[in-house]
Backbone as CSV, one residue per row, in Angstrom:
resi,resn,N_x,N_y,N_z,CA_x,CA_y,CA_z,C_x,C_y,C_z
1,MET,-4.958,-167.058,-11.571,-5.523,-166.600,-12.821,-6.153,-167.747,-13.609
2,GLU,-5.489,-168.861,-13.632,-6.002,-170.013,-14.372,-7.302,-170.523,-13.746
3,LYS,-7.388,-170.482,-12.434,-8.604,-170.918,-11.737,-9.786,-170.024,-12.112
4,THR,-9.536,-168.728,-12.202,-10.592,-167.779,-12.606,-11.002,-168.037,-14.043
5,LYS,-10.036,-168.298,-14.902,-10.347,-168.590,-16.299,-11.224,-169.835,-16.409
6,ARG,-10.876,-170.896,-15.666,-11.684,-172.127,-15.700,-13.098,-171.864,-15.184
7,TYR,-13.222,-171.034,-14.138,-14.546,-170.691,-13.596,-15.395,-169.989,-14.657
8,LEU,-14.812,-169.062,-15.384,-15.561,-168.289,-16.380,-15.884,-169.097,-17.631
9,GLU,-14.984,-169.904,-18.074,-15.192,-170.620,-19.329,-16.087,-171.835,-19.184
10,LYS,-16.138,-172.457,-18.033,-17.046,-173.577,-17.734,-17.186,-174.555,-18.892
11,HIS,-16.105,-175.105,-19.338,-16.203,-176.084,-20.418,-15.133,-177.152,-20.288
12,ASP,-15.365,-178.206,-21.031,-14.425,-179.302,-21.160,-14.034,-179.329,-22.633
13,ASP,-12.760,-179.160,-22.920,-12.313,-179.016,-24.311,-12.863,-180.078,-25.256
14,GLY,-13.076,-181.285,-24.776,-13.553,-182.349,-25.652,-15.038,-182.291,-25.930
15,ASP,-15.798,-181.597,-25.128,-17.257,-181.650,-25.234,-17.891,-180.294,-25.558
16,ASP,-17.084,-179.289,-25.858,-17.597,-177.933,-26.089,-18.630,-177.846,-27.203
17,ARG,-18.370,-178.482,-28.309,-19.278,-178.375,-29.456,-20.641,-178.972,-29.146
18,ASN,-20.671,-180.109,-28.467,-21.946,-180.739,-28.111,-22.741,-179.866,-27.144
19,LEU,-22.058,-179.321,-26.152,-22.725,-178.464,-25.178,-23.266,-177.204,-25.850
20,ALA,-22.458,-176.552,-26.682,-22.898,-175.341,-27.380,-24.104,-175.633,-28.264
21,SER,-24.082,-176.757,-28.936,-25.193,-177.144,-29.795,-26.466,-177.368,-28.985
22,ALA,-26.334,-178.045,-27.846,-27.502,-178.302,-26.995,-28.085,-176.992,-26.462
23,ILE,-27.235,-176.083,-26.068,-27.702,-174.791,-25.556,-28.378,-173.991,-26.668
24,ASP,-27.765,-173.978,-27.848,-28.345,-173.242,-28.977,-29.687,-173.800,-29.420
25,ASP,-29.961,-175.062,-29.117,-31.217,-175.701,-29.501,-32.348,-175.476,-28.493
26,LEU,-32.065,-174.778,-27.397,-33.120,-174.511,-26.420,-34.200,-173.636,-27.062
27,PRO,-35.438,-173.751,-26.598,-36.528,-172.974,-27.210,-36.356,-171.473,-26.982
28,LEU,-36.992,-170.696,-27.841,-36.980,-169.243,-27.682,-37.551,-168.863,-26.325
29,ARG,-37.072,-167.804,-25.765,-37.505,-167.292,-24.460,-37.311,-168.323,-23.354
30,PHE,-36.355,-169.212,-23.533,-36.070,-170.242,-22.552,-35.709,-169.635,-21.204
31,TYR,-34.982,-168.535,-21.224,-34.483,-167.945,-19.980,-35.625,-167.567,-19.044
32,GLU,-36.673,-166.956,-19.571,-37.826,-166.599,-18.737,-38.469,-167.852,-18.138
33,GLN,-38.610,-168.889,-18.935,-39.184,-170.142,-18.440,-38.305,-170.741,-17.351
34,PHE,-37.007,-170.684,-17.550,-36.045,-171.240,-16.599,-36.181,-170.567,-15.228
35,VAL,-36.323,-169.260,-15.231,-36.392,-168.496,-13.984,-37.787,-168.544,-13.364
36,MET,-38.834,-168.498,-14.180,-40.188,-168.311,-13.642,-40.998,-169.596,-13.464
37,THR,-40.520,-170.731,-13.932,-41.275,-171.962,-13.731,-41.414,-172.239,-12.235
38,GLY,-42.633,-172.470,-11.813,-42.924,-172.694,-10.396,-43.499,-171.469,-9.704
39,LEU,-43.499,-170.338,-10.389,-44.042,-169.098,-9.838,-45.570,-169.181,-9.731
40,ARG,-46.130,-168.679,-8.656,-47.588,-168.676,-8.475,-48.042,-167.231,-8.271
41,VAL,-49.042,-166.810,-9.036,-49.601,-165.466,-8.889,-50.608,-165.480,-7.750
42,ASP,-50.369,-164.660,-6.732,-51.249,-164.577,-5.566,-52.247,-163.431,-5.682
43,LEU,-51.845,-162.346,-6.350,-52.706,-161.174,-6.481,-52.315,-160.443,-7.748
44,ILE,-53.327,-160.012,-8.473,-53.067,-159.193,-9.655,-54.150,-158.137,-9.736
45,GLU,-53.729,-156.891,-9.869,-54.637,-155.756,-10.009,-53.915,-154.702,-10.832
46,PRO,-54.614,-153.702,-11.329,-53.942,-152.703,-12.163,-52.732,-152.080,-11.455
47,GLY,-51.568,-152.271,-12.064,-50.349,-151.690,-11.538,-49.676,-152.465,-10.427
48,ARG,-50.168,-153.645,-10.101,-49.594,-154.409,-8.983,-49.727,-155.909,-9.231
49,VAL,-48.649,-156.630,-8.948,-48.641,-158.080,-9.039,-47.901,-158.615,-7.817
50,VAL,-48.483,-159.630,-7.179,-47.828,-160.304,-6.056,-47.755,-161.797,-6.395
51,CYS,-46.543,-162.354,-6.286,-46.315,-163.755,-6.620,-45.573,-164.456,-5.484
52,SER,-45.650,-165.785,-5.502,-44.893,-166.620,-4.570,-44.021,-167.564,-5.370
53,LEU,-42.879,-167.915,-4.788,-41.977,-168.851,-5.444,-41.248,-169.666,-4.390
54,LYS,-41.335,-170.979,-4.522,-40.476,-171.869,-3.732,-39.177,-171.934,-4.512
55,VAL,-38.120,-171.410,-3.949,-36.855,-171.284,-4.672,-36.353,-172.674,-5.087
56,PRO,-36.333,-172.948,-6.408,-35.899,-174.269,-6.879,-34.372,-174.377,-6.913
57,ALA,-33.872,-175.575,-6.854,-32.428,-175.831,-6.854,-31.738,-175.215,-8.066
58,ARG,-32.410,-175.165,-9.211,-31.784,-174.641,-10.433,-31.429,-173.160,-10.316
59,LEU,-32.027,-172.437,-9.352,-31.769,-171.005,-9.198,-30.840,-170.673,-8.028
60,LEU,-30.221,-171.701,-7.461,-29.342,-171.485,-6.314,-27.912,-171.170,-6.761
61,ASN,-27.229,-170.361,-5.954,-25.817,-170.090,-6.194,-24.968,-171.074,-5.394
62,GLU,-23.674,-170.837,-5.339,-22.789,-171.778,-4.633,-23.014,-171.784,-3.125
63,ASN,-23.721,-170.788,-2.584,-24.056,-170.746,-1.154,-25.441,-171.330,-0.877
64,ASN,-26.054,-171.935,-1.901,-27.394,-172.520,-1.788,-28.468,-171.495,-1.452
65,SER,-28.285,-170.270,-1.938,-29.331,-169.253,-1.814,-29.664,-168.748,-3.219
66,LEU,-30.750,-168.012,-3.345,-31.198,-167.519,-4.650,-30.081,-166.725,-5.328
67,HIS,-29.750,-167.113,-6.542,-28.681,-166.472,-7.309,-29.050,-165.026,-7.629
68,GLY,-28.075,-164.140,-7.567,-28.307,-162.726,-7.857,-28.825,-162.481,-9.263
69,GLY,-28.350,-163.262,-10.220,-28.831,-163.115,-11.595,-30.287,-163.521,-11.723
70,ALA,-30.680,-164.556,-10.998,-32.083,-164.983,-10.999,-32.946,-163.911,-10.345
71,THR,-32.427,-163.289,-9.294,-33.148,-162.198,-8.640,-33.377,-161.055,-9.624
72,ALA,-32.336,-160.669,-10.352,-32.463,-159.591,-11.333,-33.453,-159.964,-12.438
73,ALA,-33.433,-161.223,-12.864,-34.377,-161.674,-13.885,-35.805,-161.619,-13.364
74,LEU,-36.019,-161.948,-12.093,-37.359,-161.856,-11.506,-37.820,-160.403,-11.439
75,VAL,-36.911,-159.486,-11.107,-37.252,-158.056,-11.114,-37.706,-157.645,-12.516
76,ASP,-36.987,-158.091,-13.520,-37.328,-157.782,-14.908,-38.693,-158.355,-15.285
77,CYS,-38.888,-159.640,-15.064,-40.111,-160.320,-15.519,-41.353,-159.906,-14.727
78,ILE,-41.262,-159.850,-13.414,-42.427,-159.507,-12.595,-42.716,-158.009,-12.707
79,GLY,-41.677,-157.211,-12.850,-41.882,-155.779,-13.099,-42.604,-155.539,-14.417
80,SER,-42.212,-156.264,-15.445,-42.881,-156.148,-16.752,-44.328,-156.602,-16.668
81,ALA,-44.595,-157.626,-15.866,-45.969,-158.111,-15.709,-46.863,-157.036,-15.094
82,ALA,-46.319,-156.264,-14.138,-47.111,-155.184,-13.532,-47.475,-154.125,-14.570
83,ILE,-46.575,-153.848,-15.483,-46.861,-152.898,-16.571,-47.970,-153.458,-17.454
84,LYS,-47.904,-154.743,-17.729,-48.897,-155.395,-18.595,-50.314,-155.321,-18.024
85,THR,-50.449,-155.167,-16.700,-51.784,-155.094,-16.095,-52.567,-153.866,-16.545
86,PHE,-51.896,-152.905,-17.175,-52.584,-151.724,-17.700,-53.137,-151.962,-19.100
87,GLY,-52.974,-153.184,-19.615,-53.531,-153.531,-20.917,-52.725,-153.033,-22.099
88,VAL,-51.483,-152.692,-21.893,-50.647,-152.212,-22.990,-50.267,-153.377,-23.901
89,SER,-49.989,-153.073,-25.152,-49.657,-154.130,-26.104,-48.217,-154.613,-25.948
90,THR,-47.366,-153.794,-25.385,-45.978,-154.177,-25.152,-45.537,-153.648,-23.793
91,THR,-44.623,-154.368,-23.165,-44.097,-153.887,-21.887,-42.824,-153.083,-22.086
92,GLY,-42.464,-152.849,-23.339,-41.333,-151.988,-23.640,-39.986,-152.668,-23.508
93,VAL,-38.959,-151.830,-23.530,-37.584,-152.311,-23.405,-36.935,-151.648,-22.199
94,SER,-36.037,-152.367,-21.589,-35.382,-151.862,-20.388,-34.473,-150.678,-20.706
95,VAL,-34.604,-149.636,-19.909,-33.715,-148.486,-19.974,-32.709,-148.590,-18.833
96,GLU,-33.228,-148.985,-17.676,-32.370,-149.149,-16.504,-33.005,-150.175,-15.576
97,ILE,-32.156,-150.975,-14.972,-32.617,-151.904,-13.956,-31.539,-151.949,-12.888
98,ASN,-31.954,-151.838,-11.627,-30.977,-151.975,-10.546,-31.585,-152.843,-9.467
99,VAL,-30.727,-153.515,-8.743,-31.173,-154.398,-7.677,-30.269,-154.188,-6.468
100,SER,-30.887,-154.002,-5.315,-30.158,-153.960,-4.056,-30.416,-155.277,-3.339
101,TYR,-29.348,-155.987,-3.028,-29.445,-157.285,-2.366,-29.236,-157.067,-0.866
102,MET,-30.206,-157.489,-0.060,-30.162,-157.204,1.371,-30.024,-158.427,2.252
103,ASP,-30.396,-159.584,1.735,-30.311,-160.805,2.524,-30.371,-161.998,1.572
104,ALA,-30.017,-163.158,2.078,-30.079,-164.374,1.270,-31.486,-164.962,1.325
105,ALA,-31.908,-165.562,0.221,-33.205,-166.242,0.158,-32.955,-167.719,-0.081
106,TYR,-33.559,-168.561,0.752,-33.336,-170.001,0.655,-34.588,-170.779,0.275
107,LEU,-35.717,-170.449,0.846,-36.908,-171.274,0.660,-37.992,-170.528,-0.104
108,ASP,-39.059,-170.193,0.587,-40.201,-169.539,-0.045,-40.025,-168.017,-0.026
109,ILE,-40.278,-167.410,-1.192,-40.222,-165.956,-1.269,-41.521,-165.423,-1.854
110,GLU,-41.782,-164.160,-1.547,-42.901,-163.423,-2.128,-42.296,-162.296,-2.940
111,ILE,-42.842,-162.047,-4.106,-42.345,-161.005,-4.986,-43.502,-160.054,-5.263
112,GLU,-43.316,-158.783,-4.916,-44.361,-157.789,-5.143,-43.839,-156.717,-6.087
113,SER,-44.590,-156.468,-7.130,-44.236,-155.485,-8.140,-45.304,-154.408,-8.193
114,LYS,-44.874,-153.141,-8.136,-45.801,-152.008,-8.210,-45.315,-151.017,-9.249
115,VAL,-46.221,-150.594,-10.102,-45.890,-149.552,-11.070,-45.903,-148.216,-10.330
116,LEU,-44.777,-147.525,-10.369,-44.675,-146.219,-9.722,-45.087,-145.092,-10.662
117,ARG,-44.809,-145.285,-11.955,-45.194,-144.291,-12.958,-45.476,-145.006,-14.261
118,MET,-46.599,-144.652,-14.849,-46.959,-145.206,-16.151,-47.249,-144.027,-17.058
119,GLY,-46.249,-143.618,-17.822,-46.425,-142.511,-18.745,-46.693,-143.008,-20.147
120,LYS,-46.653,-142.101,-21.093,-46.875,-142.492,-22.492,-45.665,-143.211,-23.071
121,THR,-44.467,-142.842,-22.596,-43.260,-143.456,-23.154,-42.365,-144.113,-22.110
122,ILE,-42.572,-143.832,-20.841,-41.719,-144.383,-19.786,-42.583,-144.985,-18.677
123,ALA,-42.169,-146.155,-18.215,-42.797,-146.785,-17.045,-41.696,-147.069,-16.024
124,VAL,-42.022,-146.868,-14.755,-41.084,-147.153,-13.673,-41.777,-148.097,-12.694
125,VAL,-41.078,-149.173,-12.345,-41.651,-150.214,-11.499,-40.709,-150.479,-10.327
126,ASN,-41.292,-150.727,-9.159,-40.541,-151.149,-7.989,-40.895,-152.612,-7.712
127,VAL,-39.883,-153.430,-7.440,-40.105,-154.853,-7.170,-39.382,-155.218,-5.882
128,GLU,-40.112,-155.839,-4.957,-39.511,-156.319,-3.709,-39.622,-157.827,-3.624
129,LEU,-38.543,-158.466,-3.224,-38.536,-159.895,-2.924,-38.411,-160.022,-1.417
130,ARG,-39.342,-160.753,-0.813,-39.368,-160.898,0.645,-39.408,-162.370,1.035
131,LYS,-38.864,-162.659,2.217,-39.005,-163.993,2.782,-40.455,-164.173,3.168
132,LYS,-41.044,-165.250,2.717,-42.460,-165.487,2.985,-42.709,-165.729,4.482
133,SER,-41.744,-166.299,5.170,-41.926,-166.657,6.578,-42.044,-165.448,7.500
134,ASN,-41.301,-164.370,7.190,-41.299,-163.224,8.112,-41.435,-161.861,7.435
135,GLY,-41.528,-161.829,6.122,-41.694,-160.568,5.403,-40.425,-159.750,5.250
136,LYS,-39.297,-160.275,5.688,-38.029,-159.551,5.596,-37.636,-159.383,4.131
137,ILE,-37.236,-158.165,3.766,-36.857,-157.881,2.379,-35.516,-158.550,2.069
138,VAL,-35.507,-159.309,0.988,-34.318,-159.998,0.506,-33.618,-159.139,-0.546
139,ALA,-34.402,-158.552,-1.433,-33.865,-157.702,-2.495,-34.941,-156.708,-2.927
140,GLN,-34.480,-155.575,-3.413,-35.402,-154.564,-3.925,-34.846,-154.069,-5.257
141,GLY,-35.713,-154.028,-6.257,-35.280,-153.598,-7.578,-36.136,-152.472,-8.115
142,ARG,-35.532,-151.680,-8.976,-36.236,-150.614,-9.683,-35.978,-150.839,-11.163
143,HIS,-37.050,-150.815,-11.946,-36.950,-151.112,-13.372,-37.616,-149.988,-14.151
144,THR,-36.853,-149.365,-15.035,-37.376,-148.315,-15.907,-37.422,-148.867,-17.322
145,LYS,-38.580,-148.691,-17.968,-38.753,-149.221,-19.316,-39.260,-148.139,-20.264
146,TYR,-38.765,-148.203,-21.491,-39.236,-147.327,-22.555,-40.373,-148.027,-23.268
147,LEU,-41.495,-147.353,-23.349,-42.672,-147.913,-24.029,-42.698,-147.348,-25.446
148,ALA,-42.405,-148.184,-26.396,-42.327,-147.732,-27.786,-43.661,-147.153,-28.235
149,ILE,-43.587,-146.038,-28.915,-44.783,-145.406,-29.449,-45.121,-146.074,-30.766
150,SER,-46.345,-146.568,-30.878,-46.716,-147.234,-32.129,-47.022,-146.198,-33.203
151,SER,-46.608,-146.505,-34.408,-46.814,-145.614,-35.531,-48.271,-145.635,-35.979
152,LYS,-48.770,-144.513,-36.444,-50.151,-144.433,-36.927,-50.207,-144.566,-38.454
153,LEU,-49.082,-144.925,-39.052,-49.040,-145.087,-40.512,-49.668,-146.381,-40.941
């Protein structure tokens, strides 16, 4: 139990305040930058975005493969980008996001996002992460977003 607690808390009692302060001072939207830095857009068209990413060390888990949380963040960000290709002013807010993990990703990956439905209030996007070397699917995500209706007042 104590080992699990130490894993979750990830701190050193003497240095907690300094670490918390440093984290709180990170720039706004830091998380997106952290996950997407190094991403290259290979194709962009209405309702579809294809990107490449050399998996950086900062996104690796303890098995030295792409972390599941980073995968979910890529589904969120690249899925939202596909919605943005329709010229909307906002990509909305997440209603549901799910990710199926099928294999480990170590090196170069390709991420393809396709809008499956673009309604007035709901958008649904499918995102696949594939190994660039052989096209094998690493993870597949589905992202549903609510598109806020702008007021005419």
